[in-house]
C-alpha positions as CSV (number, residue, x, y, z in Angstrom):
1,M,0.0,0.0,0.0
2,R,1.3,3.5,-0.9
3,K,0.1,6.9,0.0
4,V,0.6,9.4,-2.8
5,A,-0.5,13.0,-3.1
6,L,-0.5,15.7,-5.8
7,L,-0.7,19.2,-4.3
8,I,-1.4,22.1,-6.7
9,G,-1.2,25.8,-5.7
10,I,-1.7,28.5,-8.3
11,S,-1.1,32.1,-7.2
12,D,-0.1,33.7,-10.5
13,Y,-2.6,34.4,-13.2
14,E,-3.0,36.1,-16.6
15,P,-4.5,39.6,-16.6
16,G,-8.2,39.3,-15.9
17,L,-7.8,36.9,-13.0
18,N,-6.5,38.3,-9.7
19,P,-3.4,36.8,-8.1
20,L,-3.9,34.6,-5.1
21,P,-0.8,34.8,-3.0
22,A,-2.1,32.4,-0.4
23,S,-2.6,29.5,-2.8
24,V,1.1,28.4,-3.1
25,K,1.4,28.8,0.7
26,D,-1.6,26.6,1.1
27,M,0.0,23.9,-0.9
28,E,3.3,24.1,1.1
29,A,1.4,24.0,4.4
30,I,-0.6,20.9,3.3
31,A,2.6,19.2,2.2
32,K,4.2,19.8,5.5
33,V,1.6,18.1,7.6
34,L,1.1,15.2,5.1
35,Q,4.8,14.3,5.1
36,H,5.2,14.7,8.8
37,P,5.9,11.2,10.2
38,E,3.6,11.7,13.2
39,M,0.8,13.1,11.1
40,G,0.2,12.2,7.5
41,G,3.1,9.8,7.2
42,F,3.4,10.3,3.5
43,A,6.9,9.6,2.1
44,Q,8.4,12.9,0.8
45,T,9.1,11.2,-2.6
46,D,5.4,10.3,-2.8
47,I,4.2,13.9,-2.6
48,Q,4.4,16.0,-5.8
49,K,3.9,19.8,-5.6
50,L,2.9,21.8,-8.6
51,E,3.4,25.6,-8.3
52,N,1.7,27.7,-11.0
53,P,1.5,25.0,-13.7
54,D,0.2,25.4,-17.2
55,P,-2.8,23.2,-18.4
56,Q,-0.8,20.5,-20.0
57,K,1.5,20.0,-17.0
58,M,-1.4,20.0,-14.6
59,Q,-3.4,17.5,-16.6
60,E,-0.4,15.2,-17.0
61,A,0.3,15.3,-13.3
62,I,-3.3,14.5,-12.4
63,E,-3.4,11.6,-14.9
64,T,-0.1,10.3,-13.5
65,L,-1.4,10.5,-9.9
66,F,-4.3,8.2,-10.5
67,S,-2.8,5.9,-13.1
68,D,-1.3,2.5,-12.3
69,R,-2.5,2.5,-8.7
70,R,-3.4,-0.5,-6.7
71,K,-6.7,-0.9,-5.0
72,D,-5.4,-0.4,-1.5
73,D,-3.4,2.8,-2.3
74,L,-4.5,6.1,-0.9
75,V,-4.5,9.0,-3.4
76,V,-4.9,12.6,-2.4
77,L,-5.4,15.5,-4.8
78,Y,-5.3,19.0,-3.3
79,F,-6.0,22.2,-5.3
80,S,-5.9,25.8,-4.2
81,G,-6.5,28.5,-6.8
82,H,-9.3,29.9,-8.9
83,G,-12.3,27.9,-9.7
84,I,-14.2,29.2,-12.8
85,K,-17.5,28.2,-14.4
86,D,-18.1,28.3,-18.1
87,E,-21.2,29.5,-19.8
88,S,-22.9,26.2,-19.2
89,G,-22.1,26.2,-15.5
90,K,-19.4,23.5,-15.6
91,L,-16.5,23.8,-13.2
92,H,-13.0,24.4,-14.4
93,L,-9.8,24.6,-12.4
94,A,-7.8,27.6,-13.5
95,T,-4.1,27.3,-14.4
96,R,-1.6,30.1,-14.6
97,L,-2.5,30.5,-18.3
98,T,-6.3,30.7,-17.9
99,R,-7.9,33.6,-19.6
100,K,-11.0,34.8,-21.3
101,N,-11.5,36.0,-24.9
102,P,-12.4,39.6,-25.7
103,Q,-16.1,38.7,-25.5
104,G,-15.6,37.5,-21.9
105,R,-16.0,33.8,-22.6
106,L,-13.7,31.4,-20.9
107,I,-11.0,29.8,-23.1
108,K,-11.4,26.3,-21.9
109,S,-8.2,25.0,-23.4
110,T,-6.4,27.1,-20.8
111,T,-8.1,25.3,-17.9
112,V,-8.4,21.8,-16.4
113,P,-12.1,20.9,-16.6
114,A,-13.5,19.1,-13.6
115,S,-14.9,16.5,-16.0
116,F,-11.3,15.6,-17.0
117,V,-10.4,14.9,-13.3
118,H,-13.6,12.9,-13.0
119,N,-12.7,10.7,-16.0
120,I,-9.2,10.1,-14.7
121,M,-10.5,9.1,-11.3
122,S,-13.0,6.8,-12.7
123,E,-10.4,4.9,-14.7
124,S,-8.2,4.4,-11.6
125,H,-8.0,1.1,-9.8
126,C,-7.5,2.9,-6.5
127,K,-10.6,2.7,-4.3
128,R,-9.4,5.3,-1.8
129,Q,-9.4,8.7,-3.5
130,V,-9.5,12.0,-1.6
131,V,-10.0,15.3,-3.4
132,I,-9.7,18.6,-1.5
133,L,-10.8,21.8,-3.4
134,D,-10.0,25.1,-1.9
135,C,-10.8,26.9,-5.1
136,C,-12.0,30.4,-6.0
137,F,-13.8,32.4,-8.6
138,S,-12.6,35.9,-9.4
139,G,-15.9,37.7,-8.8
140,A,-15.0,39.2,-5.4
141,F,-11.5,40.0,-4.6
142,A,-10.0,42.6,-2.3
143,E,-6.7,43.2,-0.7
144,G,-6.3,40.8,2.2
145,W,-9.3,38.6,1.2
146,S,-10.0,36.5,-1.9
147,A,-13.5,35.4,-3.0
148,K,-13.6,31.7,-3.8
149,D,-15.6,29.3,-5.9
150,D,-18.7,31.2,-7.0
151,S,-19.8,28.8,-9.6
152,S,-23.2,27.1,-9.7
153,V,-21.8,23.8,-10.6
154,D,-22.7,20.6,-8.8
155,I,-19.4,19.4,-7.5
156,R,-20.9,16.1,-6.5
157,A,-21.7,15.4,-10.1
158,E,-18.4,16.6,-11.4
159,L,-16.1,14.8,-9.0
160,G,-18.1,12.1,-7.2
161,G,-17.7,8.3,-7.6
162,E,-17.3,5.1,-5.8
163,G,-14.9,5.0,-2.9
164,R,-14.2,8.7,-3.3
165,V,-14.6,11.7,-1.1
166,V,-14.5,15.4,-2.1
167,L,-14.0,18.2,0.5
168,T,-14.9,21.7,-0.7
169,S,-14.2,25.0,1.0
170,S,-17.8,26.1,0.3
171,T,-20.9,25.2,-1.6
172,A,-21.1,25.7,-5.3
173,T,-22.8,29.1,-5.0
174,E,-21.0,30.6,-2.0
175,Y,-17.8,32.5,-1.4
176,S,-14.7,31.2,0.4
177,F,-11.9,33.4,1.6
178,H,-8.3,33.5,2.4
179,Q,-7.0,35.7,5.2
180,Q,-4.0,38.0,4.8
181,E,-3.0,37.9,8.4
182,S,-2.6,34.1,8.5
183,N,-1.3,33.9,4.9
184,L,-3.5,30.8,4.3
185,S,-7.1,30.5,3.2
186,I,-9.5,30.0,6.1
187,Y,-10.5,26.6,5.0
188,T,-7.0,25.2,4.5
189,R,-5.9,26.9,7.7
190,Y,-8.3,24.8,9.7
191,L,-7.7,21.6,7.8
192,I,-4.1,21.9,8.8
193,E,-4.9,22.9,12.4
194,G,-7.1,19.8,12.7
195,I,-4.3,17.5,11.5
196,E,-1.4,19.3,13.2
197,T,-2.9,19.5,16.7
198,G,-4.8,16.2,16.4
199,A,-8.0,18.1,17.4
200,A,-9.8,16.6,14.3
201,D,-9.6,13.1,15.9
202,L,-13.1,13.5,17.2
203,D,-13.5,9.9,18.5
204,N,-10.1,9.8,20.1
205,D,-9.0,6.7,18.3
206,G,-5.6,8.0,17.3
207,A,-6.5,8.6,13.6
208,V,-8.2,11.4,11.7
209,S,-10.7,10.2,9.1
210,V,-11.8,12.5,6.3
211,D,-15.3,13.1,7.7
212,E,-13.8,14.0,11.1
213,L,-11.4,16.5,9.4
214,H,-14.4,17.9,7.5
215,E,-16.5,18.3,10.7
216,Y,-13.6,20.0,12.5
217,A,-12.7,22.4,9.7
218,K,-16.4,23.2,9.0
219,K,-17.0,24.1,12.7
220,K,-14.0,26.4,12.8
221,V,-14.6,28.0,9.4
222,Q,-18.2,28.9,10.4
223,E,-17.1,30.4,13.7
224,A,-14.8,32.7,11.7
225,A,-17.0,33.2,8.6
226,P,-20.6,31.9,9.2
227,A,-21.5,32.7,5.6
228,M,-19.2,29.9,4.4
229,Q,-20.5,26.4,4.2
230,P,-17.8,23.8,3.7
231,E,-19.2,20.6,2.2
232,I,-18.3,17.0,1.9
233,Y,-19.4,14.6,-0.8
234,A,-18.6,10.9,-0.6
235,V,-19.6,7.6,-2.2
236,K,-19.8,4.4,-0.1
237,E,-17.1,4.5,2.6
238,G,-15.3,7.5,1.4
239,F,-16.2,9.3,4.6
240,K,-14.1,6.9,6.6
241,I,-10.9,7.1,4.7
242,L,-8.1,7.7,7.2
243,L,-5.9,10.7,6.3
244,S,-3.6,11.2,9.3
245,K,-2.6,10.0,12.7
246,A,-3.3,11.8,16.0
247,P,-1.6,11.6,19.4
248,I,-3.3,9.6,22.1
249,G,-3.0,10.8,25.7
250,D,-1.4,14.1,24.8
251,P,-2.2,16.5,27.7
252,K,-2.2,19.6,25.4
253,L,-4.7,17.9,23.0
254,K,-6.9,16.8,25.9
255,Y,-6.9,20.4,27.3
256,R,-7.8,21.7,23.8
257,K,-10.8,19.5,23.5
258,E,-12.0,20.5,26.9
259,I,-11.8,24.1,25.9
260,E,-14.1,23.3,23.0
261,I,-16.7,22.1,25.5
262,Y,-16.7,25.1,27.7
263,A,-16.1,27.9,25.1
264,S,-19.1,29.7,23.8
265,R,-19.2,32.8,21.6
266,G,-15.5,33.4,22.1
267,E,-15.6,33.2,25.9
268,I,-15.2,30.5,28.5
269,S,-17.9,30.2,31.1
270,I,-17.2,31.0,34.7
271,I,-17.5,27.3,35.8
272,G,-15.6,26.2,32.7
273,R,-12.8,28.5,33.7
274,R,-12.5,26.8,37.1
275,I,-12.7,23.4,35.5
276,L,-9.9,24.3,33.0
277,D,-7.7,25.7,35.6
278,A,-8.0,22.6,37.7
279,L,-7.4,20.4,34.6
280,R,-4.3,22.4,33.7
281,Q,-2.8,21.6,37.1
282,N,-3.8,17.9,36.8
283,L,-2.2,17.7,33.4
284,G,0.9,19.5,34.5
285,L,0.7,22.2,31.9
286,F,2.3,25.6,32.2
287,P,-0.1,28.6,32.2
288,E,1.5,30.1,29.1
289,E,1.0,26.8,27.3
290,T,-2.7,26.6,28.1
291,A,-3.1,30.3,27.4
292,A,-1.7,29.8,23.9
293,I,-4.1,26.9,23.3
294,E,-7.1,28.9,24.5
295,A,-6.2,31.8,22.3
296,E,-6.0,29.5,19.3
297,V,-9.3,27.8,20.0
298,L,-11.2,31.1,20.6
299,K,-9.6,32.9,17.7
300,P,-12.2,32.0,15.0
301,Y,-15.1,33.5,16.8
302,R,-13.1,36.5,17.7
303,E,-12.2,37.0,14.0
304,Y,-15.9,36.9,13.2
305,Q,-16.6,39.6,15.8
306,Q,-13.8,41.6,14.3
307,K,-15.4,41.4,10.8
308,L,-18.7,42.6,12.3
309,Q,-16.9,45.5,13.9
310,Q,-15.2,46.3,10.6
311,Y,-18.5,46.4,8.8
312,E,-20.2,48.4,11.5
313,Q,-17.4,51.0,11.4
314,A,-17.7,51.1,7.6
315,L,-21.4,51.9,8.0
316,V,-20.7,54.4,10.7
317,D,-18.2,56.2,8.4
318,A,-20.5,56.1,5.5
319,I,-23.4,57.6,7.5
320,G,-21.0,60.3,8.9
321,R,-20.3,61.3,5.3
322,E,-23.8,60.7,3.9
323,P,-26.7,60.9,6.4
324,T,-28.9,59.6,3.6
325,L,-26.9,56.8,1.9
326,S,-26.7,56.9,-1.9
327,D,-27.3,53.8,-4.0
328,H,-23.6,53.8,-4.9
329,T,-22.6,53.7,-1.2
330,R,-25.1,51.0,-0.5
331,N,-23.7,48.9,-3.3
332,D,-20.2,49.5,-1.9
333,L,-21.4,48.3,1.5
334,R,-23.0,45.3,0.0
335,R,-19.7,44.5,-1.7
336,Y,-17.9,44.9,1.5
337,Q,-20.3,42.5,3.2
338,E,-19.5,39.9,0.6
339,I,-15.8,40.4,1.0
340,L,-16.0,39.9,4.7
341,G,-18.2,36.9,4.3
342,L,-21.0,38.2,6.5
343,R,-24.6,37.0,6.3
344,D,-27.6,39.2,5.6
345,E,-28.8,38.6,9.2
346,D,-25.5,39.9,10.5
347,I,-25.9,43.1,8.5
348,A,-29.6,43.5,9.5
349,S,-28.6,43.4,13.1
350,I,-25.9,46.0,12.6
351,E,-28.2,48.3,10.6
352,T,-30.9,48.0,13.2
353,K,-28.5,49.2,15.9
354,I,-27.1,52.0,13.8
355,S,-30.1,53.9,12.6
356,P,-29.4,56.7,10.1
357,Q,-32.5,58.5,11.4
358,N,-31.1,58.7,14.9
359,E,-27.9,60.8,15.0
360,S,-27.3,60.0,18.6
361,V,-26.6,56.4,17.8
362,I,-24.4,56.9,14.7
363,F,-21.2,56.2,16.6
364,R,-21.2,53.1,18.8
365,D,-18.8,51.6,21.3
366,K,-17.8,48.9,18.9
367,V,-15.3,51.3,17.4
368,I,-11.7,49.9,17.8
369,A,-8.9,52.2,18.8
370,S,-6.6,53.3,16.1
371,K,-4.0,54.5,18.6
372,S,-3.4,53.9,22.3
373,I,-1.1,54.9,25.0
374,S,-0.5,53.6,28.5
375,H,-0.8,55.1,31.9
376,K,1.8,54.5,34.5
377,D,2.7,51.3,36.3
378,D,4.3,53.2,39.2
379,V,3.5,52.1,42.7
380,T,5.1,55.4,43.8
381,P,4.2,58.1,41.2
382,V,7.2,59.9,39.8
383,T,6.9,63.2,38.0
384,T,8.7,63.2,34.7
385,S,8.4,64.6,31.2
386,N,5.8,63.6,28.6
387,K,6.7,61.7,25.5
388,A,4.7,59.8,22.8
389,I,5.8,58.3,19.6
390,A,4.1,56.4,16.8
391,A,3.6,52.7,17.2
392,S,5.5,52.0,14.0
393,E,8.6,53.3,15.8
394,T,10.2,52.1,19.0
395,E,7.9,53.3,21.7
396,T,9.1,54.9,24.9
397,I,7.7,53.0,27.8
398,A,8.9,54.4,31.1
399,P,10.0,51.9,33.8
400,S,9.6,53.2,37.3
401,I,11.5,52.3,40.4
402,I,9.2,51.1,43.2
403,K,10.0,50.7,46.8
404,S,8.0,47.7,47.9
405,P,7.9,46.8,51.6
406,S,7.3,43.2,50.7
407,I,10.5,43.1,48.7
408,L,12.5,44.7,51.4
409,A,14.1,47.9,49.9
410,T,14.8,46.4,46.5
411,S,14.1,48.6,43.5
412,V,12.1,46.9,40.8
413,A,11.6,48.2,37.2
414,V,8.0,48.2,36.1
415,V,6.8,48.8,32.6
416,R,4.3,51.4,31.5
417,N,2.1,49.8,29.0
418,F,-0.8,50.8,26.7
419,R,-3.5,52.3,28.9
420,V,-5.2,55.1,27.0
421,M,-6.8,54.1,23.7
422,I,-7.8,56.7,21.3
423,G,-11.1,56.0,19.6
424,A,-10.9,58.8,17.1
425,G,-8.7,57.4,14.4
426,I,-11.1,55.1,12.7
427,L,-9.4,55.0,9.4
428,A,-11.9,54.4,6.6
429,T,-14.9,52.6,5.3
430,V,-12.7,49.7,4.4
431,V,-9.6,50.4,6.5
432,L,-9.4,49.1,10.1
433,T,-6.0,49.5,11.8
434,F,-4.9,48.9,15.3
435,S,-1.9,51.0,16.3
436,F,-0.7,52.1,19.7
437,L,1.1,55.1,21.2
438,V,2.8,55.3,24.5
439,K,3.1,58.3,26.9
440,P,6.0,57.6,29.3
441,R,6.9,59.1,32.6
442,D,10.6,58.9,31.8
443,A,11.5,60.2,28.4
444,S,15.0,58.7,28.6
445,V,13.9,55.0,28.8
446,T,12.9,53.0,25.8
447,T,11.7,49.5,25.2
448,P,10.5,47.5,22.2
449,S,6.8,48.2,21.6
450,Q,4.1,45.7,21.8
451,V,2.0,46.5,18.7
452,E,-0.9,44.6,17.2
453,S,-2.3,45.4,13.9
454,S,-5.0,44.0,11.8
455,T,-5.5,46.0,8.6
456,L,-8.0,45.4,5.8
457,S,-7.5,48.1,3.1
458,V,-8.9,48.6,-0.3
459,T,-6.7,51.1,-2.1
460,P,-8.5,53.5,-4.5
461,T,-7.3,53.2,-8.1
462,I,-6.5,56.6,-9.5
463,S,-5.2,57.0,-13.0
464,P,-2.3,59.4,-13.3
465,T,-4.3,61.4,-15.9
466,T,-7.4,61.7,-13.7
467,E,-7.9,64.9,-11.8
468,M,-8.1,64.0,-8.1
469,S,-11.2,65.0,-6.2
470,A,-11.5,65.8,-2.5
471,K,-12.7,62.2,-2.0
472,N,-9.6,60.8,-3.8
473,F,-7.3,62.8,-1.6
474,Y,-9.2,61.8,1.5
475,D,-9.0,58.1,0.6
476,R,-5.3,58.4,-0.1
477,G,-4.8,60.2,3.2
478,L,-6.5,57.4,5.0
479,E,-4.2,54.9,3.2
480,K,-1.1,56.9,4.2
481,S,-2.3,57.0,7.8
482,T,-2.5,53.2,7.9
483,K,1.1,53.1,6.7
484,K,2.1,55.6,9.5
485,D,2.9,58.2,6.9
486,H,1.2,60.9,8.9
487,K,3.0,63.8,7.2
488,G,1.8,62.6,3.9
489,A,-1.7,62.0,5.2
490,I,-1.8,65.6,6.5
491,E,-0.8,66.9,3.1
492,D,-3.7,65.0,1.5
493,F,-6.2,66.1,4.1
494,N,-5.0,69.7,3.5
495,E,-5.9,69.2,-0.2
496,V,-9.3,67.8,0.8
497,L,-10.2,70.9,2.8
498,R,-8.8,73.2,0.1
499,L,-11.1,71.5,-2.5
500,D,-14.1,71.1,-0.2
501,P,-14.1,73.1,3.1
502,N,-17.3,71.3,4.1
503,F,-15.6,67.8,4.1
504,T,-15.6,67.7,7.9
505,L,-14.2,64.2,8.3
506,A,-10.9,65.6,6.9
507,Y,-10.6,67.7,10.1
508,Y,-11.1,64.6,12.2
509,K,-8.5,62.6,10.4
510,R,-6.0,65.4,10.1
511,G,-6.4,65.9,13.8
512,D,-5.5,62.3,14.5
513,A,-2.5,62.5,12.1
514,R,-1.3,65.6,13.9
515,S,-1.6,64.0,17.3
516,A,0.3,60.9,15.9
517,L,3.1,63.3,15.1
518,K,2.9,64.8,18.7
519,D,1.4,68.0,17.4
520,Y,-1.3,67.7,20.1
521,K,-2.3,71.4,20.0
522,G,-2.7,71.2,16.2
523,G,-4.7,68.0,16.7
524,I,-7.0,69.7,19.2
525,E,-7.6,72.6,16.8
526,D,-8.7,70.2,14.0
527,L,-10.9,68.2,16.4
528,N,-12.5,71.4,17.7
529,Q,-13.5,72.2,14.1
530,Y,-15.0,68.8,13.7
531,I,-16.8,68.8,17.0
532,R,-18.4,72.2,16.3
533,I,-20.2,70.5,13.3
534,N,-20.6,67.0,14.9
535,P,-21.2,67.6,18.6
536,K,-22.8,64.1,19.1
537,D,-19.8,62.1,17.9
538,A,-18.5,60.4,21.0
539,N,-15.3,59.2,19.4
540,S,-14.2,62.7,18.5
541,Y,-14.2,63.6,22.2
542,V,-12.2,60.5,23.0
543,S,-9.6,61.6,20.3
544,R,-9.4,65.1,21.7
545,G,-9.2,63.8,25.3
546,W,-6.3,61.7,24.2
547,A,-4.5,64.8,22.9
548,Y,-5.2,66.7,26.1
549,Y,-3.9,63.7,28.1
550,N,-0.6,63.9,26.2
551,L,-0.4,67.5,27.2
552,Y,-1.0,66.6,30.8
553,N,-4.1,68.6,30.8
554,Y,-6.0,66.0,32.9
555,K,-8.8,68.3,33.6
556,Q,-9.8,68.9,30.0
557,A,-9.1,65.2,29.1
558,T,-11.6,64.2,31.8
559,I,-14.2,66.7,30.5
560,D,-13.9,65.1,27.0
561,Y,-14.1,61.5,28.3
562,N,-17.1,62.5,30.4
563,K,-18.8,64.0,27.3
564,A,-18.1,60.8,25.3
565,I,-19.6,58.7,28.1
566,E,-22.6,61.1,28.3
567,I,-23.3,60.5,24.6
568,N,-22.6,56.8,24.8
569,P,-22.6,55.4,28.4
570,K,-21.2,52.1,27.2
571,H,-18.2,53.6,25.3
572,A,-15.5,51.2,26.4
573,L,-12.6,53.3,25.2
574,A,-13.8,56.4,26.9
575,H,-14.0,54.5,30.2
576,N,-10.6,52.9,29.7
577,N,-9.0,56.3,28.9
578,R,-10.7,58.1,31.7
579,G,-9.4,55.3,34.0
580,A,-5.9,56.1,32.8
581,V,-6.4,59.8,33.8
582,Y,-7.6,58.8,37.3
583,A,-4.6,56.4,37.7
584,D,-2.1,59.0,36.6
585,Q,-3.5,61.2,39.4
586,G,-3.3,58.4,42.0
587,N,-7.0,57.8,42.1
588,Y,-6.7,54.0,41.7
589,E,-10.2,53.1,43.0
590,Q,-11.9,55.3,40.4
591,A,-9.5,54.0,37.7
592,I,-10.5,50.4,38.6
593,S,-14.1,51.3,38.3
594,D,-13.6,52.7,34.8
595,Y,-11.4,49.8,33.7
596,T,-14.1,47.3,34.9
597,K,-16.7,49.1,32.8
598,A,-14.3,49.1,29.8
599,I,-14.1,45.3,30.2
600,E,-17.8,44.9,30.6
601,F,-18.8,47.1,27.6
602,K,-16.3,45.6,25.1
603,N,-17.7,42.6,23.3
604,D,-14.4,41.6,21.7
605,P,-12.0,41.1,24.6
606,L,-9.1,43.5,24.8
607,K,-6.0,42.9,26.9
608,W,-5.3,46.5,27.9
609,P,-8.2,47.1,30.4
610,Y,-7.3,43.9,32.2
611,Y,-3.7,44.9,32.3
612,N,-4.5,48.4,33.4
613,R,-6.8,47.2,36.1
614,G,-4.1,44.8,37.3
615,D,-1.7,47.7,37.6
616,A,-4.2,49.7,39.6
617,R,-4.9,46.8,41.9
618,R,-1.2,46.2,42.4
619,N,-0.7,49.9,43.2
620,L,-3.4,49.5,45.9
621,G,-1.6,46.4,47.3
622,D,-4.2,43.9,45.9
623,N,-1.6,41.7,44.4
624,K,-3.9,38.7,44.1
625,G,-6.5,40.7,42.3
626,A,-3.7,42.1,40.0
627,I,-2.6,38.6,39.2
628,E,-6.1,37.6,38.1
629,D,-6.2,40.5,35.7
630,Y,-2.7,39.9,34.3
631,N,-3.9,36.2,33.8
632,Q,-6.8,37.5,31.7
633,A,-4.5,39.7,29.7
634,I,-2.2,36.8,29.0
635,R,-5.0,34.6,28.0
636,I,-6.0,37.1,25.3
637,D,-2.4,37.6,24.2
638,P,0.0,34.8,25.3
639,T,3.0,36.9,24.1
640,Y,2.2,39.9,26.2
641,T,5.6,40.5,27.8
642,N,4.6,43.4,29.9
643,A,1.8,41.4,31.5
644,Y,4.3,38.6,32.4
645,N,6.8,41.2,33.8
646,N,4.2,42.9,36.0
647,R,2.6,39.7,37.1
648,G,6.1,38.7,38.2
649,L,6.2,41.9,40.3
650,A,2.9,41.0,41.9
651,Y,4.2,37.5,42.7
652,A,7.3,39.1,44.2
653,N,5.2,41.3,46.3
654,L,3.6,38.2,47.7
655,K,7.0,36.7,48.2
656,D,6.3,33.9,45.7
657,Y,9.7,34.3,44.2
658,K,9.7,31.1,42.2
659,K,6.6,32.2,40.2
660,A,8.0,35.7,39.9
661,I,11.2,34.3,38.3
662,D,9.1,32.0,36.0
663,D,7.2,35.1,34.7
664,Y,10.3,37.2,34.1
665,S,11.9,34.2,32.3
666,Q,8.8,33.8,30.1
667,A,9.0,37.5,29.2
668,I,12.6,37.0,28.2
669,R,11.8,33.9,26.2
670,I,9.3,35.9,24.2
671,D,11.7,38.9,23.8
672,S,15.4,38.3,24.5
673,N,16.0,42.1,24.6
674,Y,13.3,42.7,27.2
675,V,15.5,44.6,29.7
676,Y,13.0,45.1,32.5
677,A,12.6,41.3,33.0
678,Y,16.4,40.9,33.3
679,Y,16.5,43.7,35.8
680,N,13.6,42.4,37.8
681,R,14.8,38.8,37.7
682,G,18.1,40.0,39.0
683,N,16.4,41.8,41.9
684,T,14.5,38.7,42.8
685,R,17.5,36.4,42.5
686,S,19.4,38.7,44.7
687,I,16.6,38.4,47.4
688,I,16.8,34.6,47.3
689,K,20.6,34.8,47.6
690,D,21.2,33.5,44.0
691,K,24.2,35.8,43.7
692,Q,25.6,34.4,40.4
693,G,22.2,34.4,38.8
694,A,21.6,38.0,39.9
695,I,25.0,39.1,38.6
696,A,24.3,37.5,35.2
697,D,20.9,39.2,34.9
698,Y,22.2,42.6,36.0
699,Q,25.1,42.4,33.5
700,I,22.7,41.7,30.6
701,A,20.3,44.5,31.8
702,A,23.3,46.9,32.1
703,N,24.3,46.2,28.5
704,L,20.8,46.7,27.2
705,Y,20.4,49.9,29.1
706,Q,23.7,51.1,27.7
707,K,22.6,50.3,24.2
708,Q,19.4,52.2,24.8
709,E,21.5,55.2,26.1
710,N,19.4,55.0,29.3
711,T,22.1,56.5,31.5
712,K,20.0,56.6,34.7
713,Q,19.0,52.9,34.6
714,Y,22.4,51.9,33.4
715,Q,24.1,53.6,36.4
716,Q,21.6,52.1,38.8
717,T,22.2,48.6,37.5
718,L,26.0,49.1,37.8
719,E,25.5,50.0,41.4
720,K,23.7,46.8,42.1
721,L,26.4,44.9,40.4
722,K,29.1,46.5,42.5
723,E,27.1,45.7,45.7
724,L,27.0,42.0,44.7
725,Q,30.6,41.8,43.6
726,K,32.0,43.2,46.9
């Protein structure tokens, strides 16, 4: 018995068909799991990969795959690329040469018809044939997402047969998508995840059958994109063909499957949380291991929520520009819905909530921050200068030196992290960008930023010979903002206002761009202009409050956040940012109240309010409560170095030095240049009399501080080294 596979990925196409960069990556990823000895177990020599083949080469490879096979062989054909229907509705697999004639009719000789594949399969002696089609049609393609198989062909009729099974990424009339952030199509991504983790072994027998793999991938795909309907078609026992092995008794796999039981709508139930925590201890897993597993399991639903938010903000932006939407804009929104893969019922729910007839509900709390900064982590507030830089650059995050009675008189560096999130810079109808700014307490200290971004952008096409309108400049300004070209964005917004002084959104976006360049006064001037015309836009007050915050004008920042909350009492970002103002002034109780509301009102979990509340609790001496919040932040982002560092400080305050060292070490594993963790671990090792370990940590910290030109921290670390080396 042999196991053979032909994997085809086509990313490059003739003009008229959009390129699909993910397709070749899909092919490589499938090959990796199939040839893994503990997964697919295919011999490397029995896997053929075809990258961007022409029709003849592709047909020959398919024929060779199925010819001269014995009955007990397993044959797998995988295809990722464009799927196109002809004028009669028949399915064709596109090749790199596929094109249409001037009349728009498909030139069939440039494709591989599904009927050809069917005939070759029927002539094969092999009775175990698996076909996986992650194929697309070029009808709906946007940057970051690719519309897939939009034909009306009956795939069962085209590729069915005895002892065969066909997996498809969607039905014959639906879209299927690939995601830019993961570099793989959604469908292939979850096929691989099911095999790679063993999670697709639904009956726990140590093997993944085709039907189990389908059920797993379908569930995950529909959590991320409910509009997609992956399908499986099989004849006789095709469902039960075994495709890969799965580990038995693996504690990580067991934990993953338990999460599936207790997770609902992207969250874990309260009792489920207790069960999983107890299970983690019983299985002997580290918190960071289980946090990473949880994040992966919950990711599909959270991606879906993000799409809803993207569409909602697109609608909000459209209404902000056109209180009565034009037919053109409505068509654009419909197109955007298709690209995101949202159902009509999803859109109906959003449109009901955001009523164009009610201006007070135009802007909602689902808006995601385009920029954020942190408030202090200091237990003992230190007055220093203000500084903020763009998230695309190295952000200055001030460490402070605390004097903690529970750690004797040892000084411990803590990290300021993102606390204030600006809700103003919502970038465009089809542009959603997360970027974060930091306002430190010590302008001389820098550390690598922790930046997350998720950008979906459709760039307007403007001919060099076309005279640009105000809208053209506006769209280009938004694009530049997403690329952190704030100076270029300001130039474009200037042109918008020159051509159309009534284009008020340009004031809003120019204000954000100015603030991003630390021209907070200029940002406030622009936002003032916008607010005069749009006094009911809660997000604009959040943006202006953020600018005032950076100018240390806490009074005016609070007034703006209060106004935003008055307009929208459930505005999560306004509560979070007002909490930062309270915390900066030492009012930790009020800060905790606002952070708690930010957590409550944000449907899609964000790590910053948990982290911020943890800092506030630690500053009040509630180290156990702080640890709970840091745990939540780490569950959302298992690579959150600042949360590990500050959780280590909380453990150190509780004199649980082993856990403190574990947290500092984890932060270092994630970022080997994370200076604060070295410094803090050195402090803790010094306390437990691990002299050599402390010296080693201080030496690394000193070197890093010196490279950062942080003279103050460098000298302080040298003093600690001298004390230990006496």
